[in-house]
PADRENDREN-951419 format. One record per residue (C-alpha): x, y, z; residue number from 1; residue in one letter. Coordinates in nm, 4 decimals, decimal comma. Example, Ala and Ser with C-alpha at 12.3 -4.5 7.8 and 13.67 -1.06 7.14 Angstrom:
<atom><c1>1,2300</c1><c2>-0,4500</c2><c3>0,7800</c3><resi>1</resi><resn>a</resn></atom>
<atom><c1>1,3670</c1><c2>-0,1060</c2><c3>0,7140</c3><resi>2</resi><resn>s</resn></atom>
end
This chain:
<atom><c1>-0,8601</c1><c2>-1,1679</c2><c3>-1,2602</c3><resi>1</resi><resn>m</resn></atom>
<atom><c1>-0,9880</c1><c2>-0,8104</c2><c3>-1,2552</c3><resi>2</resi><resn>a</resn></atom>
<atom><c1>-0,8232</c1><c2>-0,5509</c2><c3>-1,0372</c3><resi>3</resi><resn>a</resn></atom>
<atom><c1>-0,9548</c1><c2>-0,5179</c2><c3>-0,6836</c3><resi>4</resi><resn>r</resn></atom>
<atom><c1>-0,9064</c1><c2>-0,3136</c2><c3>-0,3697</c3><resi>5</resi><resn>i</resn></atom>
<atom><c1>-0,7520</c1><c2>-0,4719</c2><c3>-0,0628</c3><resi>6</resi><resn>e</resn></atom>
<atom><c1>-0,7403</c1><c2>-0,3069</c2><c3>0,2789</c3><resi>7</resi><resn>h</resn></atom>
<atom><c1>-0,5008</c1><c2>-0,3367</c2><c3>0,5695</c3><resi>8</resi><resn>l</resn></atom>
<atom><c1>-0,5076</c1><c2>-0,1450</c2><c3>0,8992</c3><resi>9</resi><resn>v</resn></atom>
<atom><c1>-0,1748</c1><c2>-0,0810</c2><c3>1,0711</c3><resi>10</resi><resn>t</resn></atom>
<atom><c1>-0,1088</c1><c2>0,0922</c2><c3>1,4015</c3><resi>11</resi><resn>s</resn></atom>
<atom><c1>0,1644</c1><c2>0,3229</c2><c3>1,5223</c3><resi>12</resi><resn>g</resn></atom>
<atom><c1>0,2213</c1><c2>0,6883</c2><c3>1,6034</c3><resi>13</resi><resn>t</resn></atom>
<atom><c1>0,1929</c1><c2>1,0239</c2><c3>1,4317</c3><resi>14</resi><resn>f</resn></atom>
<atom><c1>0,4417</c1><c2>1,2913</c2><c3>1,5344</c3><resi>15</resi><resn>s</resn></atom>
<atom><c1>0,4546</c1><c2>1,6577</c2><c3>1,4325</c3><resi>16</resi><resn>l</resn></atom>
<atom><c1>0,5273</c1><c2>1,9916</c2><c3>1,5986</c3><resi>17</resi><resn>d</resn></atom>
<atom><c1>0,6573</c1><c2>1,8220</c2><c3>1,9122</c3><resi>18</resi><resn>g</resn></atom>
<atom><c1>0,3510</c1><c2>1,6065</c2><c3>1,9801</c3><resi>19</resi><resn>g</resn></atom>
<atom><c1>0,2942</c1><c2>1,2351</c2><c3>1,9301</c3><resi>20</resi><resn>t</resn></atom>
<atom><c1>-0,0385</c1><c2>1,0527</c2><c3>1,8985</c3><resi>21</resi><resn>w</resn></atom>
<atom><c1>-0,1392</c1><c2>0,6877</c2><c3>1,8626</c3><resi>22</resi><resn>d</resn></atom>
<atom><c1>-0,3055</c1><c2>0,6263</c2><c3>1,5261</c3><resi>23</resi><resn>v</resn></atom>
<atom><c1>-0,4547</c1><c2>0,3507</c2><c3>1,3123</c3><resi>24</resi><resn>d</resn></atom>
<atom><c1>-0,3858</c1><c2>0,3918</c2><c3>0,9411</c3><resi>25</resi><resn>n</resn></atom>
<atom><c1>-0,5554</c1><c2>0,2503</c2><c3>0,6350</c3><resi>26</resi><resn>n</resn></atom>
<atom><c1>-0,3195</c1><c2>0,0911</c2><c3>0,3842</c3><resi>27</resi><resn>v</resn></atom>
<atom><c1>-0,4726</c1><c2>0,0344</c2><c3>0,0399</c3><resi>28</resi><resn>w</resn></atom>
<atom><c1>-0,3513</c1><c2>-0,2275</c2><c3>-0,2066</c3><resi>29</resi><resn>i</resn></atom>
<atom><c1>-0,4866</c1><c2>-0,2015</c2><c3>-0,5605</c3><resi>30</resi><resn>i</resn></atom>
<atom><c1>-0,4190</c1><c2>-0,4570</c2><c3>-0,8307</c3><resi>31</resi><resn>g</resn></atom>
<atom><c1>-0,4756</c1><c2>-0,8129</c2><c3>-0,9444</c3><resi>32</resi><resn>d</resn></atom>
<atom><c1>-0,3101</c1><c2>-1,1506</c2><c3>-0,8897</c3><resi>33</resi><resn>d</resn></atom>
<atom><c1>0,0083</c1><c2>-1,0370</c2><c3>-1,0618</c3><resi>34</resi><resn>h</resn></atom>
<atom><c1>0,0816</c1><c2>-0,6737</c2><c3>-0,9768</c3><resi>35</resi><resn>e</resn></atom>
<atom><c1>-0,0250</c1><c2>-0,4136</c2><c3>-0,7198</c3><resi>36</resi><resn>v</resn></atom>
<atom><c1>0,0221</c1><c2>-0,0566</c2><c3>-0,6028</c3><resi>37</resi><resn>i</resn></atom>
<atom><c1>0,0368</c1><c2>0,0215</c2><c3>-0,2304</c3><resi>38</resi><resn>v</resn></atom>
<atom><c1>-0,1075</c1><c2>0,3526</c2><c3>-0,1129</c3><resi>39</resi><resn>i</resn></atom>
<atom><c1>0,0475</c1><c2>0,4769</c2><c3>0,2133</c3><resi>40</resi><resn>d</resn></atom>
<atom><c1>0,2973</c1><c2>0,2317</c2><c3>0,3597</c3><resi>41</resi><resn>a</resn></atom>
<atom><c1>0,2143</c1><c2>0,2931</c2><c3>0,7239</c3><resi>42</resi><resn>a</resn></atom>
<atom><c1>0,3921</c1><c2>0,1518</c2><c3>1,0290</c3><resi>43</resi><resn>h</resn></atom>
<atom><c1>0,4387</c1><c2>-0,2182</c2><c3>0,9425</c3><resi>44</resi><resn>d</resn></atom>
<atom><c1>0,6429</c1><c2>-0,3045</c2><c3>0,6335</c3><resi>45</resi><resn>a</resn></atom>
<atom><c1>0,6328</c1><c2>-0,6757</c2><c3>0,7093</c3><resi>46</resi><resn>q</resn></atom>
<atom><c1>0,2539</c1><c2>-0,6909</c2><c3>0,7271</c3><resi>47</resi><resn>a</resn></atom>
<atom><c1>0,2216</c1><c2>-0,4937</c2><c3>0,4042</c3><resi>48</resi><resn>i</resn></atom>
<atom><c1>0,4812</c1><c2>-0,7099</c2><c3>0,2290</c3><resi>49</resi><resn>a</resn></atom>
<atom><c1>0,2942</c1><c2>-1,0216</c2><c3>0,3396</c3><resi>50</resi><resn>e</resn></atom>
<atom><c1>-0,0282</c1><c2>-0,8787</c2><c3>0,1973</c3><resi>51</resi><resn>a</resn></atom>
<atom><c1>0,1466</c1><c2>-0,8064</c2><c3>-0,1325</c3><resi>52</resi><resn>v</resn></atom>
<atom><c1>0,2850</c1><c2>-1,1599</c2><c3>-0,1345</c3><resi>53</resi><resn>g</resn></atom>
<atom><c1>0,4650</c1><c2>-1,2685</c2><c3>-0,4502</c3><resi>54</resi><resn>d</resn></atom>
<atom><c1>0,2981</c1><c2>-1,0054</c2><c3>-0,6668</c3><resi>55</resi><resn>r</resn></atom>
<atom><c1>0,5035</c1><c2>-0,7325</c2><c3>-0,8316</c3><resi>56</resi><resn>t</resn></atom>
<atom><c1>0,4822</c1><c2>-0,4059</c2><c3>-0,6371</c3><resi>57</resi><resn>l</resn></atom>
<atom><c1>0,4681</c1><c2>-0,1386</c2><c3>-0,9078</c3><resi>58</resi><resn>r</resn></atom>
<atom><c1>0,4734</c1><c2>0,1593</c2><c3>-0,6749</c3><resi>59</resi><resn>a</resn></atom>
<atom><c1>0,4498</c1><c2>0,2695</c2><c3>-0,3127</c3><resi>60</resi><resn>i</resn></atom>
<atom><c1>0,2396</c1><c2>0,5843</c2><c3>-0,3413</c3><resi>61</resi><resn>v</resn></atom>
<atom><c1>0,2506</c1><c2>0,8371</c2><c3>-0,0564</c3><resi>62</resi><resn>c</resn></atom>
<atom><c1>-0,0625</c1><c2>1,0521</c2><c3>-0,0365</c3><resi>63</resi><resn>t</resn></atom>
<atom><c1>0,1433</c1><c2>1,2928</c2><c3>0,1765</c3><resi>64</resi><resn>h</resn></atom>
<atom><c1>0,4540</c1><c2>1,2836</c2><c3>0,3918</c3><resi>65</resi><resn>a</resn></atom>
<atom><c1>0,3255</c1><c2>1,2880</c2><c3>0,7487</c3><resi>66</resi><resn>h</resn></atom>
<atom><c1>0,5317</c1><c2>1,0262</c2><c3>0,9240</c3><resi>67</resi><resn>n</resn></atom>
<atom><c1>0,2432</c1><c2>0,7885</c2><c3>0,9943</c3><resi>68</resi><resn>d</resn></atom>
<atom><c1>0,1834</c1><c2>0,7503</c2><c3>0,6197</c3><resi>69</resi><resn>h</resn></atom>
<atom><c1>0,5466</c1><c2>0,7021</c2><c3>0,5133</c3><resi>70</resi><resn>i</resn></atom>
<atom><c1>0,7325</c1><c2>0,5493</c2><c3>0,8077</c3><resi>71</resi><resn>d</resn></atom>
<atom><c1>0,7363</c1><c2>0,1989</c2><c3>0,6545</c3><resi>72</resi><resn>a</resn></atom>
<atom><c1>0,7907</c1><c2>0,3081</c2><c3>0,2923</c3><resi>73</resi><resn>a</resn></atom>
<atom><c1>1,1704</c1><c2>0,2680</c2><c3>0,2681</c3><resi>74</resi><resn>p</resn></atom>
<atom><c1>1,1598</c1><c2>-0,0703</c2><c3>0,4426</c3><resi>75</resi><resn>d</resn></atom>
<atom><c1>0,8794</c1><c2>-0,1890</c2><c3>0,2134</c3><resi>76</resi><resn>l</resn></atom>
<atom><c1>1,0752</c1><c2>-0,0685</c2><c3>-0,0898</c3><resi>77</resi><resn>a</resn></atom>
<atom><c1>1,3824</c1><c2>-0,2576</c2><c3>0,0274</c3><resi>78</resi><resn>a</resn></atom>
<atom><c1>1,1794</c1><c2>-0,5753</c2><c3>0,0764</c3><resi>79</resi><resn>r</resn></atom>
<atom><c1>0,9936</c1><c2>-0,5597</c2><c3>-0,2558</c3><resi>80</resi><resn>t</resn></atom>
<atom><c1>1,1871</c1><c2>-0,3420</c2><c3>-0,4982</c3><resi>81</resi><resn>g</resn></atom>
<atom><c1>0,8847</c1><c2>-0,1156</c2><c3>-0,5382</c3><resi>82</resi><resn>g</resn></atom>
<atom><c1>0,9673</c1><c2>0,2538</c2><c3>-0,5928</c3><resi>83</resi><resn>p</resn></atom>
<atom><c1>0,8466</c1><c2>0,5194</c2><c3>-0,3473</c3><resi>84</resi><resn>v</resn></atom>
<atom><c1>0,6474</c1><c2>0,8016</c2><c3>-0,5121</c3><resi>85</resi><resn>l</resn></atom>
<atom><c1>0,5820</c1><c2>1,1391</c2><c3>-0,3460</c3><resi>86</resi><resn>l</resn></atom>
<atom><c1>0,4719</c1><c2>1,4823</c2><c3>-0,4625</c3><resi>87</resi><resn>h</resn></atom>
<atom><c1>0,7791</c1><c2>1,7099</c2><c3>-0,4407</c3><resi>88</resi><resn>p</resn></atom>
<atom><c1>0,5962</c1><c2>1,9757</c2><c3>-0,2375</c3><resi>89</resi><resn>d</resn></atom>
<atom><c1>0,6049</c1><c2>1,7346</c2><c3>0,0571</c3><resi>90</resi><resn>d</resn></atom>
<atom><c1>0,9802</c1><c2>1,6787</c2><c3>0,0563</c3><resi>91</resi><resn>l</resn></atom>
<atom><c1>1,0340</c1><c2>1,9010</c2><c3>0,3639</c3><resi>92</resi><resn>p</resn></atom>
<atom><c1>0,7964</c1><c2>1,6781</c2><c3>0,5620</c3><resi>93</resi><resn>l</resn></atom>
<atom><c1>0,9494</c1><c2>1,3615</c2><c3>0,4174</c3><resi>94</resi><resn>w</resn></atom>
<atom><c1>1,2976</c1><c2>1,4685</c2><c3>0,5289</c3><resi>95</resi><resn>k</resn></atom>
<atom><c1>1,1792</c1><c2>1,5013</c2><c3>0,8893</c3><resi>96</resi><resn>q</resn></atom>
<atom><c1>1,1199</c1><c2>1,1241</c2><c3>0,8911</c3><resi>97</resi><resn>t</resn></atom>
<atom><c1>1,3700</c1><c2>0,9962</c2><c3>0,6338</c3><resi>98</resi><resn>h</resn></atom>
<atom><c1>1,6582</c1><c2>1,2472</c2><c3>0,6100</c3><resi>99</resi><resn>p</resn></atom>
<atom><c1>1,8937</c1><c2>0,9936</c2><c3>0,4537</c3><resi>100</resi><resn>e</resn></atom>
<atom><c1>1,6586</c1><c2>0,8345</c2><c3>0,2001</c3><resi>101</resi><resn>r</resn></atom>
<atom><c1>1,4854</c1><c2>1,0306</c2><c3>-0,0757</c3><resi>102</resi><resn>a</resn></atom>
<atom><c1>1,1737</c1><c2>0,9107</c2><c3>-0,2591</c3><resi>103</resi><resn>p</resn></atom>
<atom><c1>1,2462</c1><c2>0,7311</c2><c3>-0,5853</c3><resi>104</resi><resn>d</resn></atom>
<atom><c1>1,0236</c1><c2>0,9399</c2><c3>-0,8113</c3><resi>105</resi><resn>a</resn></atom>
<atom><c1>0,7870</c1><c2>1,2358</c2><c3>-0,8066</c3><resi>106</resi><resn>e</resn></atom>
<atom><c1>0,4094</c1><c2>1,2391</c2><c3>-0,8305</c3><resi>107</resi><resn>l</resn></atom>
<atom><c1>0,2534</c1><c2>1,5072</c2><c3>-1,0494</c3><resi>108</resi><resn>a</resn></atom>
<atom><c1>-0,1023</c1><c2>1,6336</c2><c3>-1,0868</c3><resi>109</resi><resn>d</resn></atom>
<atom><c1>-0,2715</c1><c2>1,4500</c2><c3>-1,3711</c3><resi>110</resi><resn>g</resn></atom>
<atom><c1>-0,0194</c1><c2>1,1668</c2><c3>-1,3742</c3><resi>111</resi><resn>q</resn></atom>
<atom><c1>-0,1758</c1><c2>0,8274</c2><c3>-1,4466</c3><resi>112</resi><resn>v</resn></atom>
<atom><c1>-0,0564</c1><c2>0,5096</c2><c3>-1,2756</c3><resi>113</resi><resn>l</resn></atom>
<atom><c1>-0,1742</c1><c2>0,1810</c2><c3>-1,4261</c3><resi>114</resi><resn>t</resn></atom>
<atom><c1>-0,1940</c1><c2>-0,1488</c2><c3>-1,2391</c3><resi>115</resi><resn>v</resn></atom>
<atom><c1>-0,3898</c1><c2>-0,4614</c2><c3>-1,3165</c3><resi>116</resi><resn>g</resn></atom>
<atom><c1>-0,5451</c1><c2>-0,2863</c2><c3>-1,6156</c3><resi>117</resi><resn>g</resn></atom>
<atom><c1>-0,6874</c1><c2>-0,0075</c2><c3>-1,3983</c3><resi>118</resi><resn>v</resn></atom>
<atom><c1>-0,5851</c1><c2>0,3575</c2><c3>-1,4218</c3><resi>119</resi><resn>e</resn></atom>
<atom><c1>-0,5351</c1><c2>0,5733</c2><c3>-1,1121</c3><resi>120</resi><resn>l</resn></atom>
<atom><c1>-0,5133</c1><c2>0,9462</c2><c3>-1,1769</c3><resi>121</resi><resn>t</resn></atom>
<atom><c1>-0,3114</c1><c2>1,1612</c2><c3>-0,9370</c3><resi>122</resi><resn>v</resn></atom>
<atom><c1>-0,5004</c1><c2>1,4665</c2><c3>-0,8098</c3><resi>123</resi><resn>l</resn></atom>
<atom><c1>-0,2870</c1><c2>1,7241</c2><c3>-0,6286</c3><resi>124</resi><resn>h</resn></atom>
<atom><c1>-0,5019</c1><c2>1,8301</c2><c3>-0,3308</c3><resi>125</resi><resn>t</resn></atom>
<atom><c1>-0,2912</c1><c2>2,0507</c2><c3>-0,1006</c3><resi>126</resi><resn>p</resn></atom>
<atom><c1>-0,4157</c1><c2>2,1757</c2><c3>0,2341</c3><resi>127</resi><resn>g</resn></atom>
<atom><c1>-0,3561</c1><c2>1,8985</c2><c3>0,4857</c3><resi>128</resi><resn>h</resn></atom>
<atom><c1>-0,0018</c1><c2>1,9021</c2><c3>0,3520</c3><resi>129</resi><resn>a</resn></atom>
<atom><c1>0,1500</c1><c2>2,0978</c2><c3>0,0609</c3><resi>130</resi><resn>p</resn></atom>
<atom><c1>0,2100</c1><c2>1,7899</c2><c3>-0,1516</c3><resi>131</resi><resn>g</resn></atom>
<atom><c1>-0,1024</c1><c2>1,5972</c2><c3>-0,0572</c3><resi>132</resi><resn>a</resn></atom>
<atom><c1>-0,2553</c1><c2>1,3937</c2><c3>-0,3384</c3><resi>133</resi><resn>v</resn></atom>
<atom><c1>-0,5583</c1><c2>1,1758</c2><c3>-0,3924</c3><resi>134</resi><resn>c</resn></atom>
<atom><c1>-0,5829</c1><c2>0,8940</c2><c3>-0,6446</c3><resi>135</resi><resn>l</resn></atom>
<atom><c1>-0,8968</c1><c2>0,8503</c2><c3>-0,8524</c3><resi>136</resi><resn>y</resn></atom>
<atom><c1>-0,9781</c1><c2>0,5141</c2><c3>-1,0120</c3><resi>137</resi><resn>a</resn></atom>
<atom><c1>-1,3004</c1><c2>0,5611</c2><c3>-1,2109</c3><resi>138</resi><resn>p</resn></atom>
<atom><c1>-1,3076</c1><c2>0,1969</c2><c3>-1,3218</c3><resi>139</resi><resn>a</resn></atom>
<atom><c1>-1,3259</c1><c2>0,0973</c2><c3>-0,9550</c3><resi>140</resi><resn>l</resn></atom>
<atom><c1>-1,5602</c1><c2>0,3829</c2><c3>-0,8581</c3><resi>141</resi><resn>g</resn></atom>
<atom><c1>-1,3005</c1><c2>0,4729</c2><c3>-0,5992</c3><resi>142</resi><resn>a</resn></atom>
<atom><c1>-1,1082</c1><c2>0,7700</c2><c3>-0,4652</c3><resi>143</resi><resn>l</resn></atom>
<atom><c1>-0,8140</c1><c2>0,7172</c2><c3>-0,2309</c3><resi>144</resi><resn>f</resn></atom>
<atom><c1>-0,8150</c1><c2>1,0414</c2><c3>-0,0375</c3><resi>145</resi><resn>s</resn></atom>
<atom><c1>-0,5303</c1><c2>1,0087</c2><c3>0,2123</c3><resi>146</resi><resn>g</resn></atom>
<atom><c1>-0,6009</c1><c2>1,2687</c2><c3>0,4799</c3><resi>147</resi><resn>d</resn></atom>
<atom><c1>-0,7657</c1><c2>1,5226</c2><c3>0,2476</c3><resi>148</resi><resn>t</resn></atom>
<atom><c1>-1,1266</c1><c2>1,4067</c2><c3>0,2871</c3><resi>149</resi><resn>l</resn></atom>
<atom><c1>-1,2858</c1><c2>1,1901</c2><c3>0,5550</c3><resi>150</resi><resn>f</resn></atom>
<atom><c1>-1,6314</c1><c2>1,0724</c2><c3>0,6491</c3><resi>151</resi><resn>a</resn></atom>
<atom><c1>-1,7480</c1><c2>1,3964</c2><c3>0,8088</c3><resi>152</resi><resn>g</resn></atom>
<atom><c1>-1,5198</c1><c2>1,6517</c2><c3>0,6570</c3><resi>153</resi><resn>g</resn></atom>
<atom><c1>-1,1730</c1><c2>1,7655</c2><c3>0,5562</c3><resi>154</resi><resn>p</resn></atom>
<atom><c1>-0,8495</c1><c2>1,6525</c2><c3>0,7116</c3><resi>155</resi><resn>g</resn></atom>
<atom><c1>-0,6958</c1><c2>1,8465</c2><c3>0,9973</c3><resi>156</resi><resn>a</resn></atom>
<atom><c1>-0,5217</c1><c2>2,1752</c2><c3>0,9220</c3><resi>157</resi><resn>t</resn></atom>
<atom><c1>-0,4089</c1><c2>2,2870</c2><c3>1,2662</c3><resi>158</resi><resn>g</resn></atom>
<atom><c1>-0,0420</c1><c2>2,1967</c2><c3>1,2365</c3><resi>159</resi><resn>r</resn></atom>
<atom><c1>0,2640</c1><c2>2,3010</c2><c3>1,0382</c3><resi>160</resi><resn>s</resn></atom>
<atom><c1>0,2495</c1><c2>2,2912</c2><c3>0,6589</c3><resi>161</resi><resn>y</resn></atom>
<atom><c1>-0,1319</c1><c2>2,2825</c2><c3>0,6573</c3><resi>162</resi><resn>s</resn></atom>
<atom><c1>-0,3870</c1><c2>2,5458</c2><c3>0,5555</c3><resi>163</resi><resn>h</resn></atom>
<atom><c1>-0,7661</c1><c2>2,5338</c2><c3>0,5925</c3><resi>164</resi><resn>f</resn></atom>
<atom><c1>-0,8703</c1><c2>2,7553</c2><c3>0,2960</c3><resi>165</resi><resn>p</resn></atom>
<atom><c1>-0,6408</c1><c2>2,5523</c2><c3>0,0714</c3><resi>166</resi><resn>t</resn></atom>
<atom><c1>-0,7890</c1><c2>2,2147</c2><c3>0,1694</c3><resi>167</resi><resn>i</resn></atom>
<atom><c1>-1,1403</c1><c2>2,3520</c2><c3>0,1194</c3><resi>168</resi><resn>i</resn></atom>
<atom><c1>-1,0463</c1><c2>2,4706</c2><c3>-0,2300</c3><resi>169</resi><resn>e</resn></atom>
<atom><c1>-0,8879</c1><c2>2,1328</c2><c3>-0,3089</c3><resi>170</resi><resn>s</resn></atom>
<atom><c1>-1,1986</c1><c2>1,9442</c2><c3>-0,1981</c3><resi>171</resi><resn>i</resn></atom>
<atom><c1>-1,4377</c1><c2>2,1788</c2><c3>-0,3766</c3><resi>172</resi><resn>r</resn></atom>
<atom><c1>-1,2471</c1><c2>2,1963</c2><c3>-0,7051</c3><resi>173</resi><resn>e</resn></atom>
<atom><c1>-1,0920</c1><c2>1,8504</c2><c3>-0,7331</c3><resi>174</resi><resn>r</resn></atom>
<atom><c1>-1,3068</c1><c2>1,6056</c2><c3>-0,5359</c3><resi>175</resi><resn>l</resn></atom>
<atom><c1>-1,6693</c1><c2>1,7187</c2><c3>-0,5099</c3><resi>176</resi><resn>l</resn></atom>
<atom><c1>-1,6901</c1><c2>1,7313</c2><c3>-0,8891</c3><resi>177</resi><resn>s</resn></atom>
<atom><c1>-1,6434</c1><c2>1,3534</c2><c3>-0,9044</c3><resi>178</resi><resn>l</resn></atom>
<atom><c1>-1,9502</c1><c2>1,1272</c2><c3>-0,9424</c3><resi>179</resi><resn>p</resn></atom>
<atom><c1>-2,1565</c1><c2>1,1157</c2><c3>-0,6224</c3><resi>180</resi><resn>g</resn></atom>
<atom><c1>-2,1371</c1><c2>0,7388</c2><c3>-0,6000</c3><resi>181</resi><resn>g</resn></atom>
<atom><c1>-1,7565</c1><c2>0,7434</c2><c3>-0,5855</c3><resi>182</resi><resn>t</resn></atom>
<atom><c1>-1,6438</c1><c2>0,5597</c2><c3>-0,2720</c3><resi>183</resi><resn>v</resn></atom>
<atom><c1>-1,3867</c1><c2>0,7572</c2><c3>-0,0727</c3><resi>184</resi><resn>v</resn></atom>
<atom><c1>-1,1254</c1><c2>0,5277</c2><c3>0,0796</c3><resi>185</resi><resn>h</resn></atom>
<atom><c1>-0,9654</c1><c2>0,7397</c2><c3>0,3503</c3><resi>186</resi><resn>t</resn></atom>
<atom><c1>-0,6317</c1><c2>0,7417</c2><c3>0,5290</c3><resi>187</resi><resn>g</resn></atom>
<atom><c1>-0,7946</c1><c2>0,6711</c2><c3>0,8651</c3><resi>188</resi><resn>h</resn></atom>
<atom><c1>-1,1353</c1><c2>0,5425</c2><c3>0,9693</c3><resi>189</resi><resn>g</resn></atom>
<atom><c1>-1,4385</c1><c2>0,4498</c2><c3>0,7653</c3><resi>190</resi><resn>d</resn></atom>
<atom><c1>-1,5083</c1><c2>0,5016</c2><c3>0,3973</c3><resi>191</resi><resn>a</resn></atom>
<atom><c1>-1,7665</c1><c2>0,7481</c2><c3>0,2706</c3><resi>192</resi><resn>t</resn></atom>
<atom><c1>-1,8878</c1><c2>0,8688</c2><c3>-0,0696</c3><resi>193</resi><resn>t</resn></atom>
<atom><c1>-1,8557</c1><c2>1,1949</c2><c3>-0,2585</c3><resi>194</resi><resn>i</resn></atom>
<atom><c1>-2,2341</c1><c2>1,2250</c2><c3>-0,2554</c3><resi>195</resi><resn>g</resn></atom>
<atom><c1>-2,2500</c1><c2>1,1860</c2><c3>0,1218</c3><resi>196</resi><resn>a</resn></atom>
<atom><c1>-1,9943</c1><c2>1,4609</c2><c3>0,1839</c3><resi>197</resi><resn>e</resn></atom>
<atom><c1>-2,0760</c1><c2>1,7173</c2><c3>-0,0858</c3><resi>198</resi><resn>a</resn></atom>
<atom><c1>-2,3851</c1><c2>1,8694</c2><c3>0,0834</c3><resi>199</resi><resn>p</resn></atom>
<atom><c1>-2,1789</c1><c2>1,9637</c2><c3>0,3909</c3><resi>200</resi><resn>h</resn></atom>
<atom><c1>-1,9184</c1><c2>2,1870</c2><c3>0,2282</c3><resi>201</resi><resn>l</resn></atom>
<atom><c1>-2,0734</c1><c2>2,5095</c2><c3>0,3541</c3><resi>202</resi><resn>q</resn></atom>
<atom><c1>-2,0989</c1><c2>2,3665</c2><c3>0,7067</c3><resi>203</resi><resn>d</resn></atom>
<atom><c1>-1,7238</c1><c2>2,2919</c2><c3>0,7047</c3><resi>204</resi><resn>w</resn></atom>
<atom><c1>-1,6463</c1><c2>2,6418</c2><c3>0,5837</c3><resi>205</resi><resn>i</resn></atom>
<atom><c1>-1,8669</c1><c2>2,7903</c2><c3>0,8565</c3><resi>206</resi><resn>a</resn></atom>
<atom><c1>-1,6876</c1><c2>2,5851</c2><c3>1,1207</c3><resi>207</resi><resn>r</resn></atom>
<atom><c1>-1,3559</c1><c2>2,6998</c2><c3>0,9789</c3><resi>208</resi><resn>g</resn></atom>
<atom><c1>-1,1574</c1><c2>2,3914</c2><c3>1,0689</c3><resi>209</resi><resn>h</resn></atom>
end
């Protein structure tokens, strides 16, 4: 069977800079009946493992290392044997949540992950976090944007390790050049498309946040 996109919503908290907020996270599972990749193992390792089922988990990809996107990653890895992948620029954030457990391998810009016959290309898109990445799967017409791009604009940049001009550059240079029909599967909330967001770039810059 051809590769497909599966979607799970998990709930928990996001903590940074001394504050904690309740959040719902999107967990994306890409693959076929035999093997999958999980993007952002958030909050509930058991629920994610149940969604994976008896399929081989090729990788647990972290779009960035804010705790709400990685809190269940080590537990999911222990349950499934899937390796945890993170861009090295986000190791300082990772260590805030998992000081005793390092990721298993690094993500690099331009790296290609293959699952179920589909290629996902890693795009380094810093700004929301230094090591933030998106994954682009042209065969699926899909971008998995983590917290870099949402329906309505860029991810938040008001906390430590984030930088508004950098996220704008990442979106402009790496994402808005993708085909307009590309569906953006975000880290929180509803999906959008590149074409729906591209006309608003100047508005985001004017708002400055």
